[in-house]
N, C-alpha and C positions, 0 to 999 in steps of 0.2 A: 552454506547453503545451498542448495540446487537450483541452477538458473538455467530453465528450458526456454530457449528461443525459436520461435514458429514466425514463420512468415507467408504472405499471402499475396501474389504481384507486387512484391517488393525485395529488391536485390538487395541482400542484407550483406553490406560492408564491411570492413574492420573497424571504420570510424563509427558506425553505427551500433554493431558488439560492444564498442570500449563506450559508448556514451551509456545502453543500457547498462552494461556492467557499473559503473558508476551510480547508477539512480539505483540499482538493485541494491549495491552497496551500503549508500545512504540510508535505505529501507533496514538492512542487515542492522545497522549500528543504532538503530532505534529499538528493534526489537530483535533478539540473538533468538529467537525461539521458533521461527521459522523453520520448516522444514525446506519449502521448493518453493521456487517462482516460477510461473509461466508464465513469459511473455510472446502478447500475439501482435503483431504489425499486419496491416494491410492496408490495399489501395485500393479504391473505389473505381472502377473506370465506367460505371453505368449511372451512378448518382448523380446529385447536382455537382457543378464546376467549383462548388464551394465544400470544403471538410473533405478533402478526396480522401485524407491518410486516418485510418485507426489505430489509435492503441489500447489496449487490454492489457491489465495485469490481475491475476491471480493469486494471490499468496497464500502458503497450506501453513496451517500451524495444526497441532494437536488437538483439534475440537473445530471452533467454528473459524471458517477463512475468511477471507478478506478478496475483494473483487472491485476493479474500477475501470472503466473504459472513457475514450474521448476522442472528438471525432475533430480536425484541424487540416488546416492547409497545409502545412510545416510538420513532418513527421519527427523531427525535434521538440517542437513545440508542445506536439502530441504525446510524447514520451513523458515530458518535463509538470505538464499537466497532471496527468494520469499518477505520478511519481508524488505529487503535490497532495492529491485526493487520498490517494493511500494512506499517506503520511497523518493527514488529516484524521482519518481513520483511526490509526495507530495512537495517536493521540488521546483520540476519544475514547479509546479501549482502555487506555492506560489512566486516563481521569479518572473513570467508574472504579478499577480496580483499588486505586489510592481511596478514593472518596470513600467506599467500601470499609476499608481498612480503617480509616479515622473513625467511620461513623460506629463501630465495634468497639474503640478504643475509649471515643467521648463517651459510649451507654456504659461500658465498664468503670471508667472514671467518676461518672455519675453517681452510681450505684454504690463506690464504695464511700463516697462523700456524705449519700443519705443514710448507709448505714453506720459511719462513725459517727452521726450525728442524733 
């Protein structure tokens, strides 16, 4: 998966890059079909004194894409919470697919049982 790290008013250090990379690796482990991950880090100078850091992740697929963002006091906490939000979306998408396959299979099984009786 291609990783694009974008920042605004944030100095991206090696530690931040490494932390973002590990979080994106977790997402890639959950779903290998992702084409690209865009991570946008931003620091708000003008806004409220709380929740200064914003992290947004766009996860691109062949089809519907996923997006999540979060505002926190700590940049690392913001990155972690956005990763959890994307993981929840990936789980929900996966469960929908599995449920769809199970419902088709159960309908086919039901039809076979009614046809044999």
